[in-house]
SEVEX-832762 format. One record per residue (C-alpha): x, y, z; residue number from 1. Coordinates in nm, 2 decimals. Layout:
BEGIN
px;py;pz;resi
X;Y;Z;NUM
...
This chain:
BEGIN
px;py;pz;resi
-2.06;0.24;2.41;1
-2.34;0.11;2.18;2
-2.27;-0.24;2.02;3
-2.22;-0.22;1.65;4
-2.39;-0.48;1.43;5
-2.23;-0.36;1.10;6
-1.91;-0.49;0.97;7
-1.60;-0.32;0.84;8
-1.29;-0.43;0.65;9
-1.10;-0.12;0.75;10
-1.20;0.07;0.43;11
-1.57;0.03;0.41;12
-1.86;-0.02;0.65;13
-2.14;-0.26;0.55;14
-2.45;-0.43;0.70;15
-2.32;-0.78;0.65;16
-2.16;-1.05;0.43;17
-2.38;-1.27;0.22;18
-2.23;-1.59;0.08;19
-2.40;-1.76;-0.21;20
-2.29;-2.12;-0.19;21
-2.36;-2.38;-0.46;22
-2.30;-2.75;-0.41;23
-2.28;-2.97;-0.72;24
-2.29;-3.35;-0.72;25
-2.38;-3.34;-0.35;26
-2.51;-3.61;-0.13;27
-2.76;-3.62;0.17;28
-3.00;-3.38;0.01;29
-3.32;-3.55;0.12;30
-3.25;-3.61;0.49;31
-3.44;-3.37;0.71;32
-3.24;-3.48;1.02;33
-2.90;-3.44;0.85;34
-2.99;-3.10;0.70;35
-3.12;-2.98;1.04;36
-2.80;-3.08;1.21;37
-2.59;-2.94;0.93;38
-2.76;-2.60;0.97;39
-2.73;-2.61;1.35;40
-2.36;-2.70;1.32;41
-2.30;-2.43;1.06;42
-2.44;-2.17;1.29;43
-2.21;-2.30;1.57;44
-1.91;-2.30;1.33;45
-1.97;-1.94;1.24;46
-2.01;-1.85;1.61;47
-2.36;-1.71;1.55;48
-2.67;-1.73;1.77;49
-2.94;-1.97;1.66;50
-3.30;-1.86;1.71;51
-3.49;-2.11;1.51;52
-3.47;-2.37;1.23;53
-3.76;-2.44;0.99;54
-3.75;-2.70;0.72;55
-4.00;-2.83;0.46;56
-3.96;-3.14;0.24;57
-4.13;-3.15;-0.10;58
-4.27;-3.46;-0.27;59
-4.22;-3.64;-0.49;60
-3.85;-3.53;-0.53;61
-3.77;-3.52;-0.16;62
-3.61;-3.18;-0.20;63
-3.58;-2.97;0.11;64
-3.60;-2.59;0.17;65
-3.53;-2.43;0.50;66
-3.38;-2.16;0.70;67
-3.18;-2.13;1.02;68
-3.28;-1.79;1.16;69
-2.99;-1.65;1.36;70
-2.96;-1.33;1.56;71
-2.71;-1.21;1.31;72
-2.94;-1.29;1.00;73
-2.99;-1.63;0.84;74
-2.86;-1.95;0.67;75
-3.09;-2.10;0.41;76
-3.08;-2.41;0.20;77
-3.27;-2.54;-0.10;78
-3.20;-2.89;-0.24;79
-3.27;-3.05;-0.57;80
-3.18;-3.41;-0.51;81
-3.28;-3.51;-0.87;82
-2.99;-3.29;-0.99;83
-2.76;-3.36;-0.69;84
-2.76;-2.98;-0.63;85
-2.80;-2.76;-0.33;86
-2.81;-2.38;-0.30;87
-2.73;-2.21;0.03;88
-2.73;-1.85;0.14;89
-2.52;-1.75;0.45;90
-2.60;-1.39;0.54;91
-2.44;-1.26;0.86;92
-2.37;-0.93;1.02;93
-2.13;-0.81;1.29;94
-1.82;-1.02;1.37;95
-1.96;-1.35;1.25;96
-1.74;-1.53;0.99;97
-1.96;-1.71;0.74;98
-1.66;-1.88;0.58;99
-1.62;-2.10;0.89;100
-1.93;-2.29;0.77;101
-1.78;-2.40;0.44;102
-1.57;-2.69;0.56;103
-1.87;-2.83;0.75;104
-2.09;-2.80;0.45;105
-1.83;-2.99;0.24;106
-1.81;-3.26;0.51;107
-2.19;-3.31;0.54;108
-2.29;-3.29;0.17;109
-1.97;-3.42;0.01;110
-2.00;-3.21;-0.31;111
-1.77;-3.29;-0.60;112
-1.77;-2.91;-0.67;113
-1.85;-2.61;-0.47;114
-1.89;-2.24;-0.58;115
-1.89;-1.96;-0.33;116
-1.96;-1.59;-0.42;117
-1.94;-1.31;-0.16;118
-2.16;-1.00;-0.15;119
-2.11;-0.72;0.09;120
-2.47;-0.60;0.17;121
-2.57;-0.25;0.27;122
-2.24;-0.06;0.20;123
-2.26;0.26;0.39;124
């Protein structure tokens, strides 16, 4: 039997789940080491398969943009330390649960407020 990389909720079949995560009044937004570890640990929490992490730090703000490329899609982050704000995308397919990364993100970035929106991508 061929392995299925799409997801289903019993009613619809779709390519994957895409979480749009916004962190407000967050901390640790300029630390390359902390963000690299947070992305790696988020991949582990979701039980996904890490392929590569690539990060870039901007000056003078110290903001960071980067992506964890996973076999099941990606987790990306963009930080605006001057506004204490970070935007993340967690896009996964198959049986991976992106919601398992949320508690870890709260722990690492300590936001006062978090917003999460879910999109089902590629509804078949």
